[in-house]
C-alpha positions in Angstrom: 59.1 116.6 -89.4 60.7 114.3 -91.9 57.9 114.4 -94.6 58.1 118.3 -94.5 61.8 118.2 -95.2 61.3 115.5 -97.9 58.7 117.8 -99.5 61.0 120.7 -99.5 63.9 118.5 -101.1 61.5 116.9 -103.6 61.5 119.6 -106.2 65.4 119.5 -106.3 65.8 115.7 -107.0 64.4 113.4 -109.7 64.2 110.7 -107.0 64.2 110.4 -103.1 65.3 107.1 -101.7 65.0 106.2 -97.8 67.0 103.3 -96.6 66.2 101.4 -93.5 69.1 98.9 -92.8 69.1 96.1 -90.3 65.4 96.0 -90.3 65.2 92.8 -88.3 66.3 94.9 -85.4 64.6 98.2 -85.9 61.1 97.0 -87.2 59.7 96.5 -83.8 60.1 100.5 -83.5 59.6 101.6 -87.0 57.3 99.1 -88.8 54.0 100.6 -87.5 55.2 104.1 -88.4 56.5 103.2 -91.8 53.3 101.4 -92.7 51.3 104.6 -91.7 53.7 106.7 -93.8 53.2 104.4 -96.8 49.6 103.8 -96.7 47.8 106.9 -94.8 48.1 110.6 -94.8 48.4 110.5 -91.0 51.7 112.2 -90.8 51.3 114.2 -94.1 51.8 113.0 -97.9 55.0 111.2 -98.9 56.3 112.8 -102.2 55.1 110.4 -105.2 58.8 109.9 -106.4 60.1 108.5 -103.1 61.4 105.0 -103.0 61.7 103.4 -99.6 64.1 100.4 -99.1 64.2 98.1 -96.0 67.1 95.7 -95.6 66.9 92.9 -93.3 67.1 89.2 -92.5 63.2 88.6 -92.7 60.5 89.6 -95.0 58.0 92.2 -94.0 55.3 91.2 -91.4 52.5 89.7 -93.8 49.7 90.5 -91.3 50.5 94.4 -91.4 51.7 94.5 -94.9 48.9 92.6 -96.6 48.1 94.0 -99.9 51.6 95.7 -100.3 52.3 93.8 -103.6 50.7 96.8 -105.4 53.5 99.1 -104.4 56.4 96.9 -102.9 58.5 93.9 -104.1 60.9 91.5 -102.5 64.4 91.5 -103.7 66.5 88.7 -102.3 70.0 89.6 -101.7 72.2 87.1 -103.5 75.9 86.7 -104.0 77.6 88.9 -106.6 78.0 87.4 -110.0 81.7 86.8 -110.8 81.5 89.8 -113.0 80.2 91.9 -110.3 82.6 90.8 -107.7 85.5 91.4 -110.1 84.2 95.0 -110.8 84.1 95.8 -107.1 87.8 94.4 -106.6 89.0 96.4 -109.5 87.4 99.5 -108.2 89.4 99.0 -105.1 92.6 98.3 -107.1 92.5 94.4 -106.5 93.3 93.3 -110.1 96.2 90.5 -109.9 94.3 87.4 -111.2 95.6 85.0 -108.3 94.6 87.4 -105.6 91.2 87.9 -107.2 90.6 84.1 -107.6 91.4 83.6 -103.8 89.0 86.3 -102.9 86.4 84.7 -105.0 87.0 81.3 -103.4 87.0 82.5 -99.9 84.0 84.9 -100.0 81.6 82.8 -102.1 81.0 86.3 -103.7 79.0 87.4 -100.7 78.8 91.1 -101.1 79.8 92.1 -97.5 82.8 89.7 -97.7 84.0 90.9 -100.9 84.0 94.3 -99.8 85.8 93.4 -96.6 88.6 91.8 -98.3 88.8 94.4 -101.0 89.1 97.2 -98.5 92.4 95.4 -97.0 94.0 95.9 -100.4 95.6 92.4 -100.7 98.5 92.3 -103.5 99.4 88.4 -103.2 97.2 85.3 -102.5 98.9 85.0 -99.0 97.6 88.5 -98.1 93.9 87.5 -98.5 92.7 86.4 -94.9 89.9 84.1 -94.5 86.7 86.1 -93.8 84.8 83.1 -92.3 85.0 84.4 -88.8 83.5 87.9 -89.8 80.8 86.4 -91.8 79.6 84.0 -89.0 79.9 86.9 -86.5 77.4 88.9 -88.8 75.0 85.8 -89.1 74.9 85.3 -85.4 75.5 88.9 -84.1 72.4 89.2 -82.4 72.2 85.9 -80.5 73.8 86.5 -76.9 73.9 82.8 -75.8 77.2 81.3 -76.5 75.9 77.8 -76.3 73.4 78.5 -79.0 76.1 80.2 -81.1 78.3 77.3 -80.8 75.3 74.9 -81.5 74.6 76.8 -84.7 78.0 76.6 -85.9 78.1 72.8 -85.3 74.8 72.4 -87.1 76.2 73.7 -90.2 77.9 70.2 -90.9 74.9 68.3 -92.0 73.5 69.0 -95.5 70.2 68.3 -94.0 69.0 69.2 -90.5 66.6 67.0 -88.3 67.0 66.3 -84.6 69.0 63.3 -84.9 71.3 65.1 -87.2 71.6 67.9 -84.7 72.3 65.5 -81.8 75.2 64.0 -83.8 76.5 67.4 -84.9 76.7 68.7 -81.5 78.0 65.8 -79.8 75.4 65.7 -77.1 76.8 69.1 -76.0 74.2 70.0 -73.4 71.7 71.3 -76.0 68.4 69.8 -76.4 68.1 68.8 -79.9 64.4 69.6 -80.2 64.7 73.1 -78.7 67.6 73.8 -80.8 65.8 72.7 -84.0 62.9 74.8 -83.3 65.1 77.9 -82.5 67.2 77.1 -85.8 64.0 77.1 -87.8 63.3 80.6 -86.8 66.8 81.9 -88.0 66.5 83.7 -91.5 69.3 81.4 -92.9 67.6 78.2 -92.2 65.0 77.0 -94.6 62.5 74.1 -93.8 60.7 72.0 -96.3 57.4 70.3 -96.0 58.9 67.2 -94.8 60.3 68.7 -91.8 63.8 68.7 -92.9 65.8 72.1 -92.9 68.9 73.4 -94.7 71.2 76.2 -94.2 71.2 78.6 -96.8 74.4 77.9 -98.8 75.8 81.5 -98.6 75.7 81.2 -94.8 76.7 77.5 -94.4 80.0 77.8 -96.4 81.8 80.2 -94.1 80.5 78.4 -91.2 82.2 75.1 -92.5 85.4 76.7 -93.3 85.6 78.2 -89.8 84.9 74.8 -88.4 87.1 73.1 -90.6 90.1 75.3 -90.1 89.7 75.8 -86.3 89.6 72.2 -85.2 90.1 69.5 -88.0 90.0 66.6 -85.5 86.6 67.9 -84.1 85.5 68.3 -87.6 86.4 64.8 -88.5 84.7 63.3 -85.4 81.6 65.2 -86.0 81.2 64.1 -89.6 82.0 60.4 -88.5 78.9 60.8 -86.0 76.8 62.0 -88.8 77.7 59.2 -91.1 76.9 56.8 -88.5 73.3 58.4 -88.1 72.6 57.9 -91.9 74.3 54.3 -91.9 71.8 53.4 -89.2 68.9 54.7 -91.3 70.2 52.9 -94.4 70.4 49.6 -92.3 66.9 50.0 -91.0 65.7 50.2 -94.6 67.7 47.1 -95.5 66.3 45.3 -92.6 62.7 46.2 -93.7 62.9 43.7 -96.5 63.2 45.7 -99.7 61.6 44.0 -102.8 65.1 44.1 -104.6 67.9 44.1 -102.1 70.5 43.4 -104.6 69.6 46.6 -106.5 69.4 49.3 -103.6 70.6 52.3 -105.7 67.2 51.9 -107.8 65.5 53.0 -104.6 65.2 56.7 -103.7 64.4 56.0 -100.2 67.6 53.9 -99.7 69.6 56.3 -101.8 68.9 59.4 -99.8 70.6 58.3 -96.3 73.3 56.4 -98.3 74.3 59.6 -100.2 74.5 61.6 -97.1 76.5 59.0 -95.3 78.9 59.0 -98.2 79.3 62.8 -97.9 80.1 62.7 -94.3 82.5 59.9 -94.6 84.3 61.9 -97.2 84.4 64.9 -95.0 85.6 63.0 -92.1 88.5 61.0 -93.7 88.8 61.7 -97.6 91.5 59.3 -98.5 90.1 56.6 -96.5 86.5 56.7 -97.7 87.5 57.2 -101.5 87.7 53.6 -102.4 84.2 53.0 -101.0 82.7 56.1 -102.6 84.2 55.1 -106.0 82.6 51.6 -105.7 79.3 53.3 -104.8 79.7 55.6 -107.8 79.9 52.5 -109.9 76.6 51.2 -108.5 74.9 54.8 -109.1 76.1 55.0 -112.8 74.8 51.4 -113.2 71.3 52.6 -112.6 71.1 55.9 -114.5 72.6 59.3 -115.2 70.1 61.1 -112.8 71.3 58.8 -109.9 74.8 59.2 -110.7 74.3 63.0 -110.3 73.0 62.5 -106.8 76.3 60.7 -106.0 78.5 63.2 -107.9 76.7 66.1 -105.9 77.8 64.5 -102.8 81.3 64.1 -103.9 81.5 67.7 -105.2 80.1 69.2 -102.0 82.7 67.2 -99.8 85.5 68.4 -102.0 84.4 72.1 -101.7 83.6 71.6 -97.9 86.8 69.8 -96.9 89.1 72.5 -98.6 91.5 73.5 -95.7 93.1 76.8 -94.9 95.7 78.1 -97.3 99.2 76.7 -96.4 98.0 74.0 -93.8 100.1 71.1 -93.3 100.0 67.7 -91.8 101.7 68.7 -88.6 98.5 70.7 -87.8 95.9 69.5 -90.0 95.3 65.9 -90.3 93.3 66.3 -93.5 96.2 68.3 -95.2 96.8 66.8 -98.6 93.7 64.4 -98.5 91.2 66.7 -100.6 93.2 66.8 -103.8 92.1 63.5 -105.1 88.6 64.2 -104.1 88.6 67.5 -105.8 90.0 66.0 -109.1 87.3 63.2 -109.0 84.6 65.9 -108.6 85.9 68.0 -111.5 86.2 65.0 -113.7 82.7 64.0 -113.1 80.6 67.0 -113.3 81.1 67.8 -116.9 80.2 64.4 -118.4 77.1 64.2 -116.0 75.6 67.2 -117.9 75.0 64.7 -120.7 71.8 62.7 -120.0 72.3 59.7 -122.4 76.0 59.1 -122.0 76.7 60.9 -118.7 76.9 57.6 -116.7 78.8 55.8 -119.2 81.5 58.7 -119.2 81.6 58.8 -115.5 82.2 55.1 -115.4 85.2 55.7 -117.5 86.5 58.4 -115.1 86.2 55.8 -112.3 88.0 53.1 -114.3 90.9 55.5 -114.6 91.3 55.9 -110.8 93.9 54.1 -109.1 92.0 53.9 -105.9 89.4 51.7 -107.5 90.2 48.1 -106.3 90.0 44.8 -108.7 86.5 44.0 -107.3 85.4 47.6 -108.0 87.0 47.5 -111.5 85.1 44.3 -112.4 81.9 45.9 -111.2 82.8 49.0 -113.3 83.5 47.1 -116.6 80.1 45.2 -116.0 78.2 48.5 -115.5 80.0 50.2 -118.4 78.8 47.2 -120.6 75.2 47.8 -119.4 75.2 51.4 -120.3 76.6 50.5 -123.7 73.9 47.8 -124.0 71.2 50.5 -123.1 72.7 52.5 -125.8 72.4 50.0 -128.4 76.3 49.6 -128.7 76.0 45.8 -128.2 79.4 44.6 -129.7 81.2 47.1 -127.5 79.4 46.0 -124.5 80.7 42.5 -125.1 84.2 43.6 -124.6 83.5 45.3 -121.3 82.1 41.9 -120.0 85.0 40.1 -121.3 87.4 42.4 -119.5 85.5 41.8 -116.4 85.9 38.0 -116.7 89.7 38.5 -117.6 90.2 40.1 -114.0 87.9 37.6 -112.5 86.9 34.6 -114.4 84.5 33.5 -111.7 82.5 36.7 -111.8 79.0 35.9 -112.3 77.9 39.2 -113.5 80.3 39.1 -116.4 78.7 35.9 -117.7 75.4 37.6 -117.1 76.4 40.5 -119.2 77.7 38.5 -122.1 74.4 36.4 -121.9 71.9 39.1 -122.2 74.0 40.8 -124.8 74.3 37.7 -127.1 70.6 37.3 -126.5 69.9 40.8 -127.8 72.0 39.9 -130.8 69.9 37.1 -131.5 72.8 34.6 -130.7 70.5 32.5 -128.4 72.8 29.5 -128.2 75.9 31.5 -127.0 73.8 33.1 -124.5 72.6 29.9 -123.1 76.2 28.7 -122.8 77.2 31.9 -120.8 74.3 31.3 -118.4 75.4 27.6 -118.0 78.8 29.0 -117.0 77.0 31.7 -114.6 75.1 28.7 -113.0 78.4 26.9 -112.3 80.0 29.9 -110.4 76.7 31.0 -108.7 74.9 27.6 -108.1 72.6 28.9 -105.4 71.5 32.0 -107.4 67.9 32.3 -109.1 68.9 34.8 -111.9 70.8 32.3 -114.1 67.8 29.9 -114.2 65.4 33.0 -114.8 67.5 34.2 -117.8 67.6 30.8 -119.3 63.8 30.8 -119.2 63.8 34.4 -120.6 66.1 33.4 -123.3 63.8 30.4 -124.2 60.8 32.7 -124.2 62.4 35.0 -126.6 63.4 32.0 -128.7 59.6 31.3 -129.0 59.9 28.1 -127.0 57.5 28.8 -124.0 57.3 25.1 -123.1 61.0 24.9 -122.4 61.0 28.6 -120.7 58.4 27.5 -118.1 60.2 25.1 -116.1 63.4 27.2 -115.8 61.3 30.1 -114.6 59.4 28.0 -112.1 62.8 26.9 -110.7 64.0 30.4 -110.5 60.7 31.6 -108.7 61.2 28.6 -106.2 64.7 29.8 -105.4 63.6 33.5 -105.0 59.9 33.9 -104.8 60.0 37.7 -104.4 61.8 38.5 -107.4 59.6 40.6 -109.7 61.7 39.9 -112.8 60.8 36.1 -112.7 57.3 36.7 -112.1 57.0 39.2 -115.1 58.5 36.5 -117.3 56.2 33.8 -115.9 53.2 35.7 -116.6 54.1 36.4 -120.2 55.0 32.7 -120.7 51.8 31.5 -119.1 49.8 34.2 -121.2 51.4 32.7 -124.3 50.5 29.1 -123.3 46.9 30.2 -122.8 46.9 30.2 -118.9 45.4 33.7 -118.8 44.2 33.9 -115.3 47.6 32.4 -113.9 49.4 35.0 -115.9 47.5 37.7 -114.5 48.1 36.6 -110.9 51.9 36.3 -111.5 52.1 39.8 -113.2 49.9 41.4 -110.3 52.4 39.9 -108.0 55.4 41.2 -109.7 53.9 44.8 -109.8 53.1 44.6 -106.2 56.7 43.7 -105.5 57.9 46.3 -107.8 55.4 49.1 -108.6 57.7 50.8 -111.1 58.2 47.5 -113.2 57.2 49.2 -116.6 57.6 46.1 -118.8 55.4 44.2 -116.4 52.6 46.9 -116.7 52.8 46.5 -120.3 52.4 42.8 -120.4 49.6 43.0 -117.9 47.8 45.6 -120.0 47.7 43.0 -122.9 46.4 40.3 -120.4 43.7 42.6 -119.1 42.6 43.4 -122.6 42.2 39.7 -123.4 40.0 39.5 -120.4 37.8 42.3 -121.6 39.2 44.9 -119.0 40.1 47.7 -121.5 39.9 50.4 -118.7 42.5 48.2 -116.6 44.6 48.0 -119.6 44.7 51.5 -120.4 45.5 52.5 -116.7 48.5 49.9 -116.9 49.8 51.6 -120.0 49.4 55.3 -118.6 51.4 54.2 -115.6 54.1 52.5 -117.8 54.2 55.6 -120.0 54.7 57.9 -117.0 57.7 55.7 -116.0 59.3 55.3 -119.4 57.8 58.1 -121.6 60.2 57.3 -124.5 59.3 53.7 -124.7 57.8 52.9 -128.1 56.5 49.6 -127.0 54.0 51.4 -124.5 52.5 53.4 -127.3 52.3 50.3 -129.5 50.6 48.5 -126.9 48.0 51.4 -126.3 47.5 51.4 -130.1 46.5 47.6 -129.9 44.1 48.2 -127.1 42.5 51.0 -129.0 42.3 49.2 -132.3 40.7 46.2 -130.7 38.0 48.1 -129.1 37.3 49.8 -132.4 39.0 53.4 -131.7 40.8 53.2 -134.9 41.6 57.1 -135.3 43.0 57.1 -131.6 44.9 53.7 -132.4 46.7 55.1 -135.7 47.7 58.1 -133.7 49.3 56.0 -131.0 51.1 53.7 -133.6 52.4 56.9 -135.1 53.7 58.1 -131.9 55.4 54.8 -131.3 57.0 54.9 -134.7 58.2 58.5 -134.1 60.2 57.1 -131.0 61.3 54.0 -133.0 60.7 54.0 -136.8 62.1 50.5 -137.0 59.2 48.9 -134.8 57.9 46.6 -137.3 55.0 45.4 -135.0 53.6 49.0 -134.9 53.7 49.2 -138.7 51.5 46.2 -138.7 49.2 47.3 -136.2 48.8 50.6 -137.8 48.0 49.0 -141.2 45.0 47.3 -139.6 43.7 50.7 -138.3 44.2 52.4 -141.6 42.3 49.5 -143.4 39.5 50.0 -140.9 39.3 53.6 -141.7 39.0 53.0 -145.3 42.8 53.7 -146.2 43.7 50.6 -148.0 46.6 51.9 -149.9 48.0 53.5 -146.8 47.6 50.1 -145.0 49.5 48.3 -147.7 52.3 50.9 -147.4 52.5 50.3 -143.6 52.8 46.5 -144.3 55.3 46.9 -146.9 57.5 48.9 -144.3 57.1 46.3 -141.7 58.2 43.7 -144.2 61.2 45.8 -145.3 62.4 46.0 -141.6 61.6 42.5 -140.8 61.3 40.3 -144.1 60.4 37.3 -141.9 57.5 38.8 -140.4 54.9 36.3 -141.5 51.9 37.9 -139.8 52.4 41.1 -141.9 52.8 39.0 -145.0 49.6 37.3 -144.4 47.7 40.6 -143.8 49.1 41.8 -147.1 48.0 38.8 -149.0 44.4 39.2 -147.3 44.0 42.8 -148.1 45.1 42.2 -151.6 42.6 39.2 -152.0 44.1 36.1 -150.7 45.0 34.7 -147.3 43.4 34.5 -143.8 41.2 37.2 -141.9 42.7 39.9 -139.6 44.3 39.0 -136.4 46.2 41.0 -133.9 50.0 41.4 -134.9 52.6 39.4 -132.9 55.3 41.1 -131.4 
């Protein structure tokens, strides 16, 4: 009996270890017995210092091993770290750096493959054979159906699997996509998310891709082209659905997802041909945010890794030979900057501007996007230079005029901004945004009567533009047309639910109508969308102050000022709450700070005079 023999050996060894390999195949015969051995004394007692290890593709049966957490632990088999792989290679005498680097590249540090190549004792990079076929054979060794094996290999091509992607990957190869998808989801190397989409485990997918790529480059390209067309159709369906902001699709996650997959597959199919389009889309991704640029860059990086051909391949046998190096250099240049949250997108735009594959139209867009990123970082004078460079390349570029206008406006140079908007209207006479930006400029100049007709004109040209409706709502509120203002802001937020600026403005309108709960709900949503926006905390401070919650109001103003110490309005609002709390000296100090920041802040000056004995009664501070 095994347990008797183990008991006899127990006194001579500090530990006993039992290994059961390939457990996905042996468990039908062994699992019930092993469970009884571990949990009962039916076969005798297992020595207390025995460790049992099962190694297989699937976890233990949860129905049988319920409660095993008290004495069992799952240890997923991961690739070696680089240090571990190097140690194994060194132990086998493989130490030349070019050879080691090639082994690491080809194996993905998968233990069985590192060991396989180490055993062959390579002494030069050319001696390192591609172990992809060996790896794939191990992953599919228990599947006897050749059609399923071929389909499983084909389905490694998409980064995300569903039935339509399977149909495109296999090329209608006589395999039912629904049946194949159901089978693949039972495989241990396929993981399914809650939305019905599946992915191959990266360790398995990499050698499968290499095998497909090197065995038949033409088949590889045609399959990736079909997959790109799948995602292009999905993207097109979303565009036909009438997005609220069709000129800014990269802001929409639902649109981005198929577009990123489409770009990945176009790069895999024909890297050189796809690169100009991919660079242009990278500009648009960077224009939105660093996080969005990361999605784009991940597709570029994956394509660069996945299209790498066999060592020594050439154009005579491999149509993609020589095409992947520009892609690899782009991926390498982008990944480092994108680790920087604030400046990542800006730095990637500089990478894109340095690429010869970016055409003049893309270069104009990149200068304008770079100017926008500088604007958002507060580097306004530098931003002006970018928009001027865009106009030097294309004097009729309306977005260069737009960038100059909004930047001049932010600098307080309102008349210059209006001049650029007049130029923009000449080159884009049918566009609504020049009229909208004129109205917004007049609004910021404190001239709501002049702003209103421009905003109404912009709204007539484009009734579904939420930015116009947001500005209209604010202007009408200033003019005392409160109910109309609320309707405009409601419509703006319906069109663009993530419009944080409109949410904060609607909060002010709701507060004026006595809807404190609605105002605070809008500010909660705005803060979720833009947690670092000082204005949202300042608005919340106003709502709380006007409802008599001065302790909470003072805390919100303090939070706003922690985000932006130069926020004069928050200093003024905080002063009134401090006064209401009996902290007169602190209130005067806050007003002094508001006036130091903005010596022309008339309201703060009036409140200081009132508190010190002269002037009008308290009123809400004006931003």
